[in-house]
Rosetta silent file (secondary structure, phi, psi, omega in degrees, C-alpha in Angstrom):
SEQUENCE: XXXXXXXXXXXXXXXXXXXXXXXXXXXXXXXXXXXXXXXXXXXXXXXXXXXXXXXXXXXXXXXXXXXXXXXXXXXXXXXXXXXXXXXXXXXXXXXXXXXXXXXXXXXXXXXXXXXXXXXXXXXXXXXXXXXXXXXXXXXXXXXXXXXXXXXXXXXXXXXXXXXXXXXXXXXXXXXXXXXXXXXXXXXXXXXXXXXXXXXXXXXXXXXXXXXXXXXXXXXXXXXXXXXXXXXXXXXXXXXXXXXXXXXXXXXXXXXXXXXX
SCORE:     score description
SCORE:     0.000 S_00000001
   1 L     0.000  150.222  177.439   -5.219  -27.863  -15.088 S_00000001
   2 L   -91.388   91.179 -174.391   -4.202  -28.151  -18.726 S_00000001
   3 H   -70.196  -25.292  174.837   -1.168  -25.840  -18.671 S_00000001
   4 H   -63.356  -46.896  177.879   -0.428  -26.454  -22.338 S_00000001
   5 H   -64.887  -41.917 -179.037   -3.843  -25.081  -23.255 S_00000001
   6 H   -63.220  -46.037 -178.783   -3.593  -22.229  -20.745 S_00000001
   7 H   -63.678  -37.108  178.583   -0.197  -21.118  -22.000 S_00000001
   8 H   -66.380  -40.634  178.571   -1.460  -21.205  -25.615 S_00000001
   9 H   -62.484  -42.763 -179.611   -4.495  -19.099  -24.698 S_00000001
  10 H   -66.935  -41.712  177.686   -2.327  -16.505  -23.004 S_00000001
  11 H   -63.916  -39.605  177.558    0.094  -16.353  -25.924 S_00000001
  12 H   -64.202  -38.133  179.296   -2.768  -15.990  -28.377 S_00000001
  13 H   -62.629  -46.717 -179.467   -4.178  -13.197  -26.218 S_00000001
  14 H   -63.474  -43.837 -179.033   -0.890  -11.282  -26.165 S_00000001
  15 H   -64.130  -45.754 -178.736   -0.385  -11.729  -29.912 S_00000001
  16 H   -63.913  -44.753 -179.563   -3.949  -10.715  -30.784 S_00000001
  17 H   -64.870  -39.355  179.976   -3.918   -7.636  -28.563 S_00000001
  18 H   -64.120  -45.227 -179.774   -0.547   -6.551  -29.858 S_00000001
  19 H   -68.381  -41.624 -175.918   -1.616   -6.890  -33.490 S_00000001
  20 H   -68.212  -26.350  178.809   -5.043   -5.323  -33.030 S_00000001
  21 L   -95.186    5.362  179.027   -3.533   -2.257  -31.387 S_00000001
  22 L    52.727   44.136  178.392   -0.839   -2.050  -34.082 S_00000001
  23 L   -89.302  151.241  178.361    1.881   -2.197  -31.463 S_00000001
  24 L   -84.435    2.006 -179.935    5.505   -2.886  -32.274 S_00000001
  25 L   148.952 -156.199 -177.328    5.793   -5.306  -29.363 S_00000001
  26 E  -134.473  156.478  175.872    5.644   -5.320  -25.598 S_00000001
  27 E  -124.454  138.199  177.763    7.501   -3.915  -22.619 S_00000001
  28 E  -149.394  152.764  173.503    7.526   -5.596  -19.203 S_00000001
  29 E   -84.396  136.716  179.370    9.265   -5.401  -15.885 S_00000001
  30 L  -120.508  111.958 -174.231   11.358   -8.423  -14.977 S_00000001
  31 L   -96.437  -17.225 -172.030   11.977   -8.784  -11.269 S_00000001
  32 L    94.178    4.439  177.075   13.395  -12.285  -11.065 S_00000001
  33 L   -95.796  177.032 -174.752   10.153  -13.528   -9.480 S_00000001
  34 H   -64.215  -50.829 -172.614    7.709  -16.165  -10.709 S_00000001
  35 H   -59.137  -52.337 -177.503    5.022  -13.897  -12.153 S_00000001
  36 H   -68.988  -29.247  179.300    7.196  -11.682  -14.324 S_00000001
  37 H   -71.440  -43.912  174.973    9.262  -14.683  -15.431 S_00000001
  38 H   -57.667  -43.735 -179.291    6.174  -16.628  -16.545 S_00000001
  39 H   -63.164  -42.634  179.318    4.998  -13.522  -18.377 S_00000001
  40 H   -61.423  -44.416  177.853    8.382  -13.059  -20.064 S_00000001
  41 H   -59.025  -45.710 -175.940    8.386  -16.667  -21.292 S_00000001
  42 H   -72.665  -38.095 -179.908    4.885  -16.412  -22.726 S_00000001
  43 H   -65.847  -41.963 -179.940    5.388  -12.958  -24.236 S_00000001
  44 H   -61.373  -39.493  179.253    8.624  -14.015  -25.962 S_00000001
  45 H   -75.202  -29.279 -176.135    6.848  -16.992  -27.487 S_00000001
  46 H   -75.078  -47.377 -173.342    3.786  -14.947  -28.390 S_00000001
  47 H  -117.203    0.483 -177.414    5.391  -12.046  -30.310 S_00000001
  48 L    92.031  137.240 -176.131    8.989  -13.183  -30.694 S_00000001
  49 H   -60.235  -28.951 -179.195   11.903  -12.310  -28.364 S_00000001
  50 H   -67.015  -16.396 -177.343   12.967   -9.499  -30.702 S_00000001
  51 H  -106.797   15.813  179.607    9.674   -7.718  -29.924 S_00000001
  52 E  -120.423  127.975  176.047    9.995   -7.934  -26.130 S_00000001
  53 E  -110.024  121.297  178.830   11.799   -5.346  -24.011 S_00000001
  54 E  -101.877  125.961  179.985   12.634   -6.450  -20.469 S_00000001
  55 E  -110.934  119.573  177.433   13.239   -3.783  -17.811 S_00000001
  56 E  -100.452  116.979 -169.667   15.086   -4.818  -14.650 S_00000001
  57 L  -126.265   71.716 -179.413   14.417   -2.095  -12.072 S_00000001
  58 L   -76.330  156.258  169.874   16.129   -2.878   -8.759 S_00000001
  59 L  -110.038  116.586 -172.303   16.270   -0.726   -5.687 S_00000001
  60 L   -56.681  -29.211 -176.939   19.806   -1.020   -4.331 S_00000001
  61 L   -84.695   -8.779 -173.553   18.620   -0.756   -0.715 S_00000001
  62 L  -126.089  -46.686 -170.713   15.997   -3.498   -1.127 S_00000001
  63 L   -74.228  123.323  178.609   16.544   -5.819   -4.070 S_00000001
  64 L   -72.747  152.229 -178.592   18.825   -8.792   -3.330 S_00000001
  65 H   -61.437  -28.995  179.827   21.547   -9.520   -5.859 S_00000001
  66 H   -64.221  -32.660  176.915   20.044  -12.951   -6.479 S_00000001
  67 H   -65.235  -45.473 -179.292   16.903  -11.302   -7.905 S_00000001
  68 H   -63.331  -43.401  178.928   18.995   -9.224  -10.340 S_00000001
  69 H   -61.931  -42.188  177.527   21.001  -12.289  -11.348 S_00000001
  70 H   -64.060  -41.307 -179.777   17.819  -14.296  -11.966 S_00000001
  71 H   -63.290  -45.056  178.185   16.288  -11.470  -14.030 S_00000001
  72 H   -63.199  -39.349  179.512   19.403  -11.151  -16.189 S_00000001
  73 H   -63.787  -42.474  179.168   19.516  -14.913  -16.603 S_00000001
  74 H   -60.750  -45.607  179.275   15.888  -15.046  -17.735 S_00000001
  75 H   -62.307  -37.477  177.801   16.484  -12.351  -20.350 S_00000001
  76 H   -66.927  -45.693  178.569   19.532  -14.275  -21.575 S_00000001
  77 H   -59.525  -42.378 -176.233   17.654  -17.597  -21.816 S_00000001
  78 H   -83.927  -12.132 -178.489   14.831  -15.961  -23.740 S_00000001
  79 L    61.879   40.634  176.188   17.176  -13.806  -25.857 S_00000001
  80 L  -103.579  147.644 -179.368   15.176  -10.666  -25.144 S_00000001
  81 E   -71.917  138.468 -176.615   16.695   -7.210  -25.069 S_00000001
  82 E  -139.409  159.921  173.299   16.908   -5.815  -21.538 S_00000001
  83 E  -133.316  140.651  174.769   17.933   -2.767  -19.564 S_00000001
  84 E  -106.915  118.825 -175.812   18.939   -2.589  -15.892 S_00000001
  85 L  -126.710  111.196  176.959   17.769    0.687  -14.367 S_00000001
  86 L   -75.763  131.876 -173.155   18.369    1.400  -10.700 S_00000001
  87 L   -99.732    9.207 -177.603   15.464    3.419   -9.334 S_00000001
  88 H   -64.194  -40.545 -177.237   17.194    4.794   -6.231 S_00000001
  89 H   -62.910  -51.798  178.677   18.033    8.204   -7.755 S_00000001
  90 H   -63.789  -33.972  178.607   14.450    9.102   -8.774 S_00000001
  91 H   -66.048  -48.128 -178.172   13.115    7.720   -5.485 S_00000001
  92 H   -66.482  -35.928  178.805   15.574    9.694   -3.392 S_00000001
  93 H   -63.563  -41.602  178.983   15.082   12.832   -5.507 S_00000001
  94 H   -64.188  -45.351 -178.296   11.320   12.638   -4.990 S_00000001
  95 H   -64.960  -31.240 -179.958   11.669   12.162   -1.240 S_00000001
  96 H   -65.643  -31.753 -173.189   14.028   15.168   -1.030 S_00000001
  97 H   -97.463   -2.707  173.512   11.458   17.589   -2.453 S_00000001
  98 L  -121.204  176.997  179.687    8.514   16.420   -0.388 S_00000001
  99 L   -65.575  120.206  176.931    8.047   15.817    3.311 S_00000001
 100 L   -64.599  147.784 -176.625   10.261   12.877    4.262 S_00000001
 101 L  -144.565  152.334  175.002    8.457   10.097    5.983 S_00000001
 102 L   -95.233    8.105 -178.447    9.175    6.861    7.727 S_00000001
 103 L   -75.052  103.536 -175.523    5.961    5.370    6.333 S_00000001
 104 H   -67.611  -26.294  178.317    7.235    2.333    4.410 S_00000001
 105 H   -65.790  -43.280  177.879    3.883    1.830    2.705 S_00000001
 106 H   -65.695  -42.165  179.038    3.996    5.305    1.139 S_00000001
 107 H   -66.832  -38.579  177.937    7.620    4.834    0.116 S_00000001
 108 H   -63.172  -43.227  177.455    6.843    1.377   -1.259 S_00000001
 109 H   -64.113  -36.514  175.625    3.977    2.728   -3.355 S_00000001
 110 H   -59.857  -44.885  179.009    6.313    5.428   -4.632 S_00000001
 111 H   -58.206  -46.524  179.755    8.756    2.728   -5.768 S_00000001
 112 H   -62.193  -37.011 -179.102    5.995    0.885   -7.622 S_00000001
 113 H   -75.498  -31.603  174.274    4.890    4.070   -9.356 S_00000001
 114 H   -64.694  -43.229  179.189    8.420    4.973  -10.402 S_00000001
 115 H   -61.724  -38.958  176.670    8.741    1.557  -11.993 S_00000001
 116 H   -61.496  -43.728  179.331    5.445    2.210  -13.806 S_00000001
 117 H   -59.920  -41.630  178.990    6.806    5.527  -15.102 S_00000001
 118 H   -64.177  -43.490  179.594    9.905    3.796  -16.475 S_00000001
 119 H   -60.664  -44.082 -178.596    7.777    1.139  -18.176 S_00000001
 120 H   -76.630  -22.770  172.234    5.546    3.710  -19.851 S_00000001
 121 H   -64.156  -48.517  179.249    8.533    5.835  -20.871 S_00000001
 122 H   -69.028  -30.643  176.912    9.901    2.874  -22.834 S_00000001
 123 H   -60.322  -48.446 -179.949    6.379    2.060  -24.040 S_00000001
 124 H   -68.504  -39.215 -179.645    6.130    5.521  -25.626 S_00000001
 125 H   -60.996  -41.267 -172.316    9.726    5.452  -26.842 S_00000001
 126 H  -103.297   -6.514 -177.993    9.305    2.116  -28.632 S_00000001
 127 L    68.486   40.396 -176.187    5.622    2.165  -29.577 S_00000001
 128 L  -123.019  162.366  178.028    4.946   -0.926  -27.499 S_00000001
 129 E   -87.746  144.631  172.024    2.305   -2.094  -25.003 S_00000001
 130 E   -87.446  121.823  175.821    3.039   -2.487  -21.305 S_00000001
 131 E  -104.078  126.150 -178.239    2.143   -6.005  -20.155 S_00000001
 132 L   -95.836  155.944 -175.847    1.578   -6.347  -16.404 S_00000001
 133 L  -108.762   16.164  177.820    2.219   -9.459  -14.348 S_00000001
 134 L   -62.191  137.764  178.601   -0.577   -9.112  -11.754 S_00000001
 135 L  -105.421  178.251 -173.860   -2.295  -12.406  -11.048 S_00000001
 136 H   -68.071  -34.373  176.442   -5.864  -13.134   -9.937 S_00000001
 137 H   -59.076  -48.381 -179.308   -4.956  -13.470   -6.266 S_00000001
 138 H   -64.699  -41.939 -178.354   -3.425  -10.016   -6.250 S_00000001
 139 H   -63.637  -47.103 -177.963   -6.270   -8.500   -8.265 S_00000001
 140 H   -64.847  -37.956 -179.167   -9.036   -9.893   -6.091 S_00000001
 141 H   -84.873   -9.630 -174.747   -7.301   -8.818   -2.887 S_00000001
 142 L    69.015   29.076 -178.845   -6.209   -5.452   -4.241 S_00000001
 143 L   -87.825   69.832  175.018   -2.642   -6.437   -3.439 S_00000001
 144 L  -164.142  164.879  179.276   -0.994   -3.974   -5.799 S_00000001
 145 L   -87.965  125.479  176.961   -0.257   -0.272   -5.984 S_00000001
 146 L   -61.349  128.084 -175.697   -2.941    1.793   -7.675 S_00000001
 147 L    60.887   25.843  176.265   -1.320    3.405  -10.746 S_00000001
 148 L  -123.505 -113.987  179.172    1.830    1.450   -9.902 S_00000001
 149 L   -70.714  -13.026  176.366    2.383   -2.244  -10.571 S_00000001
 150 L   -83.031   -6.622 -177.142   -1.362   -2.477  -11.245 S_00000001
 151 L   -89.557  127.302 -178.760   -1.019   -0.140  -14.257 S_00000001
 152 L  -168.448  161.701  174.393   -0.678   -1.910  -17.619 S_00000001
 153 L   -84.105  -29.998 -179.911   -2.192   -2.138  -21.099 S_00000001
 154 E  -137.019  145.054  172.446   -2.656   -5.915  -20.767 S_00000001
 155 L  -125.560   78.186 -175.363   -2.878   -8.306  -17.795 S_00000001
 156 L   -61.266  -25.320 -175.982   -2.300  -11.704  -19.413 S_00000001
 157 L  -101.146    8.202 -171.086   -2.014  -13.527  -16.056 S_00000001
 158 L   -70.205   -9.458  177.279   -4.995  -11.836  -14.430 S_00000001
 159 L  -108.652   15.564  178.030   -7.279  -14.874  -14.521 S_00000001
 160 L  -118.009  130.060  175.969   -4.808  -17.220  -12.841 S_00000001
 161 L   -71.620  161.018 -176.913   -4.439  -17.586   -9.068 S_00000001
 162 H   -57.825  -42.087 -178.860   -0.914  -17.548   -7.617 S_00000001
 163 H   -67.421  -30.544  176.432   -0.907  -21.307   -6.967 S_00000001
 164 H   -70.419  -37.917  176.544   -1.977  -21.897  -10.577 S_00000001
 165 H   -63.333  -32.899  176.235    0.862  -19.718  -11.776 S_00000001
 166 H   -63.033  -43.212  176.434    3.261  -21.890   -9.827 S_00000001
 167 H   -62.096  -41.447  179.251    1.985  -24.916  -11.772 S_00000001
 168 H   -65.810  -38.256  177.130    2.370  -23.013  -15.034 S_00000001
 169 H   -60.851  -42.344  178.779    5.916  -22.007  -14.085 S_00000001
 170 H   -66.763  -37.931  177.765    6.829  -25.654  -13.551 S_00000001
 171 H   -62.435  -39.477 -178.290    5.218  -26.603  -16.889 S_00000001
 172 L   -79.256   -3.251  179.359    7.304  -23.942  -18.649 S_00000001
 173 L    59.413   45.779  175.112   10.421  -25.312  -16.914 S_00000001
 174 L   -69.182  145.049 -178.161   11.370  -21.995  -15.396 S_00000001
 175 L   -51.796  141.209 -177.525   14.636  -22.174  -13.368 S_00000001
 176 H   -63.322  -27.041  177.621   14.195  -23.555   -9.896 S_00000001
 177 H   -61.362  -28.721  178.398   15.960  -20.534   -8.394 S_00000001
 178 H   -83.169  -46.742 -175.539   12.940  -18.478   -9.476 S_00000001
 179 H   -64.157  -36.883 -171.775   10.257  -21.013   -8.542 S_00000001
 180 L   -83.793  -12.133 -174.424   11.626  -21.725   -5.084 S_00000001
 181 L   -77.346  152.287  179.950   12.074  -18.160   -3.858 S_00000001
 182 L   -72.458  132.948 -176.009    9.644  -16.552   -1.424 S_00000001
 183 L   -64.439  133.822  178.256    7.197  -14.169   -3.132 S_00000001
 184 L  -157.695  141.137  173.674    7.906  -10.458   -2.602 S_00000001
 185 L   -79.434  -12.355  179.921    7.146   -7.195   -4.351 S_00000001
 186 L    56.058   43.660  177.550   10.495   -5.864   -3.088 S_00000001
 187 L   -91.605  -21.673  172.099    9.044   -2.474   -2.179 S_00000001
 188 L  -153.482  168.752 -175.255   10.905   -2.411    1.128 S_00000001
 189 L   -63.624  140.878  174.945   13.383   -4.584    3.002 S_00000001
 190 L    58.853   32.396  175.872   12.170   -7.952    4.304 S_00000001
 191 L   -91.961  124.969  176.779    8.766   -7.617    2.619 S_00000001
 192 L  -134.345  135.158 -169.092    7.162  -10.950    1.805 S_00000001
 193 H   -57.981  -51.210 -176.605    3.717  -11.370    0.293 S_00000001
 194 H   -64.186  -33.058  176.093    2.390  -14.232    2.417 S_00000001
 195 H   -63.804  -44.594 -178.283    3.515  -12.486    5.617 S_00000001
 196 H   -66.573  -39.729 -176.410    1.638   -9.346    4.606 S_00000001
 197 H   -80.986  -17.551  174.193   -1.513  -11.176    3.587 S_00000001
 198 L    85.701   -1.115 -179.963   -1.449  -13.311    6.728 S_00000001
 199 L  -145.735  151.645  173.505   -2.091  -16.654    5.024 S_00000001
 200 L   -68.759  154.504 -175.352   -0.212  -18.987    2.665 S_00000001
 201 H   -59.587  -35.692 -177.270   -1.242  -18.791   -0.980 S_00000001
 202 H   -61.681  -36.214  177.455   -2.707  -22.310   -0.957 S_00000001
 203 H   -79.376  -41.063  178.381   -5.277  -21.278    1.638 S_00000001
 204 H   -58.896  -47.658 -177.903   -5.846  -17.827    0.198 S_00000001
 205 H   -64.202  -40.042  177.199   -6.508  -19.129   -3.298 S_00000001
 206 H   -61.556  -43.213  179.742   -8.902  -21.780   -2.034 S_00000001
 207 H   -64.507  -44.728 -178.152  -10.752  -19.117   -0.057 S_00000001
 208 H   -64.243  -37.032  177.355  -10.864  -16.735   -3.026 S_00000001
 209 H   -64.505  -37.203  178.404  -12.230  -19.480   -5.264 S_00000001
 210 H   -70.207  -40.465  177.168  -15.017  -20.121   -2.740 S_00000001
 211 H   -57.566  -46.103 -176.024  -15.702  -16.363   -2.534 S_00000001
 212 H   -64.552  -40.643 -179.376  -15.941  -16.216   -6.299 S_00000001
 213 H   -69.047  -22.576  179.033  -18.300  -19.201   -6.501 S_00000001
 214 L   -97.272   26.216 -177.890  -20.524  -17.511   -3.892 S_00000001
 215 L    62.276   46.906  177.172  -20.825  -14.316   -5.956 S_00000001
 216 L    60.219  -94.746 -164.950  -17.798  -12.820   -4.220 S_00000001
 217 L  -107.537   -4.826 -173.318  -18.876  -11.004   -1.057 S_00000001
 218 L   -97.168   73.293  179.518  -22.603  -11.670   -0.697 S_00000001
 219 L  -162.907  165.938  179.004  -22.669  -14.722    1.521 S_00000001
 220 L   -86.746  124.689  179.962  -22.421  -15.864    5.126 S_00000001
 221 L   -56.145  -31.809  179.225  -18.838  -16.616    6.148 S_00000001
 222 H   -56.416  -27.226 -176.542  -20.140  -19.495    8.232 S_00000001
 223 H   -66.088  -26.915 -178.072  -20.972  -21.246    4.949 S_00000001
 224 H  -113.718   -4.678 -176.400  -17.267  -21.718    4.091 S_00000001
 225 H   -58.169  -32.752 -178.804  -15.678  -21.772    7.552 S_00000001
 226 L   -66.111  -15.733  178.361  -15.797  -25.568    7.587 S_00000001
 227 L   -77.786  -10.650 -175.071  -13.372  -25.618    4.653 S_00000001
 228 L  -131.399   71.140  178.082  -10.648  -24.118    6.872 S_00000001
 229 L   -60.366  136.675  179.741  -10.301  -26.079   10.132 S_00000001
 230 L    87.625   -7.079 -179.357   -8.131  -24.285   12.622 S_00000001
 231 L  -102.742  131.215 -176.111   -8.631  -20.901   10.938 S_00000001
 232 L   -72.764  155.193  173.642  -10.607  -18.291   12.882 S_00000001
 233 H   -59.656  -33.339 -179.523  -13.658  -16.550   11.504 S_00000001
 234 H   -60.898  -40.092 -179.410  -11.788  -13.302   12.034 S_00000001
 235 H   -63.094  -41.237  179.020   -9.074  -14.377    9.552 S_00000001
 236 H   -68.347  -39.408  179.542  -11.697  -15.154    6.908 S_00000001
 237 H   -64.801  -34.265 -179.413  -13.484  -11.862    7.604 S_00000001
 238 H   -66.979  -37.937  176.405  -10.216   -9.962    7.173 S_00000001
 239 H   -65.887  -45.036  179.832   -9.767  -11.435    3.693 S_00000001
 240 H   -60.820  -42.487 -179.744  -13.357  -10.594    2.814 S_00000001
 241 H   -67.331  -36.738  177.857  -12.886   -7.031    4.117 S_00000001
 242 H   -60.335  -42.030  179.051   -9.650   -6.596    2.172 S_00000001
 243 H   -61.727  -47.382 -179.452  -11.544   -7.430   -1.036 S_00000001
 244 H   -59.299  -47.315 -174.417  -14.289   -4.924   -0.161 S_00000001
 245 H   -65.526  -24.555 -172.641  -11.855   -2.167    0.767 S_00000001
 246 L  -107.477   10.954  178.453   -9.874   -2.499   -2.475 S_00000001
 247 H   -57.167  -32.758 -177.413  -12.705   -2.689   -5.003 S_00000001
 248 H   -61.249  -25.389 -178.885  -11.904    0.872   -6.083 S_00000001
 249 H   -69.892  -18.776 -175.171   -8.568   -0.347   -7.460 S_00000001
 250 H  -100.413    5.051 -178.852  -10.349   -2.428  -10.082 S_00000001
 251 L  -126.069  158.701  175.485  -12.545    0.322  -11.497 S_00000001
 252 L   -73.656  154.218  177.369  -12.001    3.543  -13.413 S_00000001
 253 L   -58.452  137.498  179.506  -12.402    6.799  -11.499 S_00000001
 254 L   -65.215  141.388  179.261  -16.059    7.802  -11.356 S_00000001
 255 L  -105.196  134.435  174.868  -17.090   10.605  -13.684 S_00000001
 256 L   -77.658  110.355 -179.787  -19.517   13.287  -12.656 S_00000001
 257 L   -82.902  118.994 -177.268  -22.201   13.118  -15.361 S_00000001
 258 L   -87.557  126.243  179.442  -23.624   16.570  -15.994 S_00000001
 259 L   -67.963  140.064 -176.902  -27.366   16.657  -16.666 S_00000001
 260 L   -85.495    0.000    0.000  -28.236   18.277  -19.994 S_00000001
């Protein structure tokens, strides 16, 4: 891939959207991971570091100190203004007033939505757009929280698969401490993306590209099974089913149209 051209296209996109919406800049969450770091680099170059607000939103019970250190370092390298906001208090306050649960998925989704609320608070405060860091792998699989980390005004990385983002990160010379770490949304302890999805990104992305070339879901799995020796049909079917089950995340809520 031509990462110089790709990075320029993304920067042009951010700049154009910001100007056309008469925004004073952008706000983004910076986790210390690859996706948000790539986005921060491109956003700072697109609209100028003075017009980028980076929000570091760790959960003290989940986020490792190395993530916080990497996020602070990225903001320092790019010379963008940042805030560190621990989200434990709002999370715990919310849990106190509703039925407590041991369901880590519900609690994890709550964490993602609290982060979204913080982003949009600063968006309103500063008159800026929220730029999200969701990539194509996550979007196709529905691997994001609805109205949480999937909520944004722009998704500049949304047409790049995770493995392509890794290549872009290397092109941008992002610190190796960020590139080498295991991908995680940090919604609960010991959560890792590839473990949850059941396959490494290199296989997932290849599979998703084949799905896309076959008009997404309307094809016989046997047609692509030969591309994945040693992988069961059940594993491929599970990926296909995940895409089907999460289609609702990619569309607006349906409106009941009243007949006149």
